[in-house]
N, C-alpha and C positions, 0 to 999 in steps of 0.2 A: 351550459356545460361545455359545448363544443368550442365556444369562444375562449373559455377559461383554459381548456386543454391546449388550444392553439397558442395562447399567450405564453403558457409555461414551456411548450416545446420551442417556441421562437426564442425565448430567453435562454433556454438551455443551449440551443444551437449557436446563438450569438456569443454566449460565454465561452463555449468550446472553441469557436473560431478565433476569438480574441486571445485565448490561452495559447493556441497554436502560433499565432502571429507574434505574440510576445516571446515565446520560446525561440522562434527563428530569429527574432531581432536581437536576442541576448544569448549568444552561443556559449556563454560560460556554463550554462546548464548541461552542456554536452559532457563536461568533465565528470560531475558526480553521477550522472545518469547512464552514461555509455562508455566513457573512457576508463575511469577508475575501476569499475567492476571487471572490465576485461583484464586489466593489469592484475587485480587480485585473483581472478580466475586462473591466469597463466602462472602466477607465483604458486598458488595452491597445487596446480597440475604438476609443476616441476618438483614440488615437495613430495607428491604422491607418485611421481613417475617411477615405473618399475615395480609398483605394487599392484594390487588387484584393481580391476576396472570399477569395482564398487566404490573405492575411495575417489576415483576420478569423477564418478557421478556425484559424490558428496561435494567435491570442489565446484562442479558446475552449478548444482542447486544452491550452494551457499553464496557464491559470487552473484548468481542471477538474482537471488532474493535481496542481496545488498543493493543491486541496481534498482529493483522495483520499490523496495521500502524506502531507500534514501530519497528517491524522487517523489514518492507519495508523501512522506513526512514533511519535507521542505516545501513541496508544492502546496500541501494542505495549509501549512502555516501561512504561506504567502497568499493563499486564497482569500483570507480575510484581512491579512496584514496590509496588502496593497490598498485596500479600500480605506483602512485607517490612515495610512501615510498620505494618500491622495485626497482625503477628506470626503470620500464618496460613500462611506459606510452608511450613514444615516439616510441620505437620499435614496440609496439602493434598497435599504430596508423598508422604506415607506412606499416603494413602487407597488403596483397592483400584483405583480408576480411574486410569490414567496421567494425569499432570499436563498433558500435551500437549492433552488434550481440554478441560480447563478453560481453558487459554490460547486454544485455537482458538475457543471460543465468544466470548471477548472480542474477538479479532482479527476474527472474522466481522462482529460488529456495527460495529466501527470502520471496516471496509472498506465495509459497506453505507451507513453514514452519510456516508462520503466519496463514495460513488457518488451519493447524493442531492445532495450539494453540487455534484458535477460536472454532474449533470442540470440543476440550478438555474442554474448558470453558462451552460450551453448555451442554455437557454430564455430567460434574460434578455438575453444578447447577441444572440440570433437576433431577438428582438422589437425590440431597439434598432436592429438592422441594417435592419429594415423590408422586407427582400426575401428571397426564398427563397435559402438557402445552397446553393452548388453542391456538395452532398455526394454524391460518387460511392458507389454501393453502400450505401445506408442500412441495409439489414437486416444485411449482413455487418459494417458498422461497429458496430452495436449488439452483435453477438455478440463481436466482437474487443474492444470496449470492456469487456465483462464479463471477458474473459480477462485484460486488463490489470489489472483489479481482483484477479484470482486471483494474478497474478504479484506484485503489491504485497503481498498477504496472505502469500505465501511468504517474502518478505523480512521482513515484520513478525514472522512466527513465529521466524525465525532471530534477529532482534533481541531478541525476548522471551527466547529461550534464552540469548543472550549476556549479557543483563542480570541473570541469576541470579548471574553471577560478579562483578558490580560493584555498588557502591552509588552510582555516579555516572551513572546512566542519564539523569537530566535534563541533565547537562552534555553528554553524548554527543548527545542529541537536539538540543539547541540548535545545536551545531556541525554536525551531520550534515544538518539539514533543508535548508538552502540549498545546501550542497555537493552533495546528492543531486539537487536541482532542476537544477543545471547539469550534473553528471556523467552523468546518464541521458538528457539531451536533452529534459527537460521544458520548459525555457525556449526552447531552440533546438536544432537538430540537432547531434549530437556531431561531425559532420564539420567544424564550424566551430571546434572546440577544437584545441589542439596535438596533433600526431599521437601523441606519447608517451602521452597520456592516454586514447586510444581503447581500448587493451587493458584498462585499469582499468574503464572504463565498461561494457565487454562482460561483466564479471563479474556484472552485475546484470540480472535478468530484465526489468525494465521498459524497459531500453535497447532490447532487441530488440523487445519488444511495442509500444513507442511508435513505433519506426521503421516497423513493419508497419502500425500504425494510420494513420500519415501517408500511407504509400503508398496505402492503401485509400481514404482520405478526400479527399486533395488531388490534383486532376488535375495531371499533369505533375511531381509531386514526385520528386526524385532523391535517394534515401537511400543506405544502405549498399550496397556493390558487389554483394552476393550476392542482392539483391532480396527480394521479399515472402515467398516460400516459405522462403528461407534464414533470414529473420527469425523466421518461425513455428517452424522447427525449433530455432533457438537459444533462443527464448523458452520452449518446452516443455522442452528439455533443462536449462536453468538453473533453471527453476521446480522441476522434479523433484529436481534436485541440492540446492536449498535446503531442500525439504521433508525429504529424506533426512538432511541435516545437522542440521536442527532435531530430528528424531526421535531421532537418535543422541545429541545433547547432552542432551536431556531424560531419556533412558534412563540416561545416565551420572550425571546429577544425582540421579535417584531412587534409583539403586543406592547412591550415596554417603550419602544421607540415611538409607536403611534400615540401612546398616552403622554409621554414626557417630551418627545421631540428630539432627544439626543442621547448619547451614551457617555456623557461626561462623568457621571457618578460611577461608571464601571471601569 
């Protein structure tokens, strides 16, 4: 058991290190993860300038989530796509360490880089605002912000698992990015969307976590009817469900590769 845990930790660490080096070697990722969200945040701030500080917080949270989700979505797609393109998917799947730990290292880095982008958005817009933001419960806000990242990572891992079944990951990413922004309440609360769409939005952990984040950060915010603690319970439950689904899918894929030796029929 100790040797098995060490092998998984070693694979996770190596995957994380390789993801960091790949990111640094290909600086184009700085545009969607850090530069573009800052531009969106500043544009939103200028639109809301002169209004209440609450709308400024909306601009910060929306642009910050764009950074985190964009990096998580594209990074998750590439987490398995790069193995397909390089021809290393089957050999990696047949390695002693479960493939989930390899993907997890990549998703962790993509989520961390998205977090950096969100922090940069917050700092830039706060400086441009020129006054202290009325952020209620700042310490709890930071902790919940990290949890939002974890919920995004859970979605990212499920996407990575699903992308094993398709060669059209890039197509799905381009369609899903902005749909996800709207559907999870990243751009605005889901209560403003048609009622029939709300159950679909609640299938995604960030929907719950984002509503809880707004309740905690924005004074007087009226979100979903069950309140802050209901949001937290929903976010934890859906995040756990996504992680369980991802683990099940990867186990099935690994079993298939061990039996057949390839993924040509998928």
